[in-house]
N, C-alpha and C positions, 0 to 999 in steps of 0.2 A: 502494500503499500502506499508507498513510495512516492507521496503528493497526490494521489486519488482524488479526488472529487468524490464521492459518494454522493445518492440522494435518490432519494425515495420520495415517490411518485406515489399517493391513488389512480384508482384506479376511473375514471371519469365516471358522473355519475349516471348517464344511462345506459354503461356498460356493465352497471353496478343496479342499477334497477329490471334488468333485460331478464341480470341474474338469477334475482330475486324471485320473476317473474317465470321464472324457468325454474327452479327448482327442482330434482327428479324426487328428494325426499324429504322427511324435515330435516333429518341431519343436514344435508347440505346448505337447507333455507339458515340454518342455526347459524350454520361458521358464516354465513357469509354475512348475516346480523353481526357476527361477534366480532368480525371484519368492520365492520362500518364503527360500531361504538369503538373500537383499536384506535382506529383513526381519527374520530375526532376533530384533532390541530389539524388535518389534513385538508377540510373542507373548508369553503364557508360556511356562518354560521345557514346560513338561506337552505344551501344545499343538503350541510349534514341533517337538514331537517323536513328538509323533503325526501331525503330518505330512511330515515325514522318513520314519522308516516307514513310512508310507505307498508313499511318492512310491517308498522304496526296493521295495517288493513288489511296488506296478504295473507299472516300466519291466521287472523280472526277467518278467513274467509274458506282459505285453502285447509289451516288446521285446526278452528278452534271452531266450527260452525257452531252456532246460536238457538239460527233460526228453522233446525233439526227439527220434524215433530214425525216423519214417518222412515222407519233404517227397513229396507225391507228387500229381499231376498238373497232373507239366511236361511239357514239351515240351522238349525236345534238338536241336540245330543239327549236324546231320556236317562232316565236314572241306569236300565240297564245297557246304556250301551246302544243303542238304536238310535244310529243319523236317522233322521223324518226326510221320503224320500221326493215333498214336495217344497214347495218356495211356500214362505209364511211370512205375511206382513205385521210388523210386530212396530207397536207406537214407541216410542223412546224412554221414557224408560221405562218399561220391561222391559226393551231390550238391553237396560244395563245389564 
């Protein structure tokens, strides 16, 4: 490192937003959210706010659905260990 200047630059806002929207699973989504938090100082306050608001909205919509009133297409296993042979819609409370 003789005289080299190392500059760490955060990813552009649009790239991070695209990555959040296209995260294949919750673990990947969480890694991107953690990246945003770790690099807060690299973004302008308005850009950081955009990133955190979008991350919150995406998390609520994709990983914490609150508006779910029916969970359908579930097989259930009886006490005897036999799996149901038909799809059955279950209400949210019963499904949980």
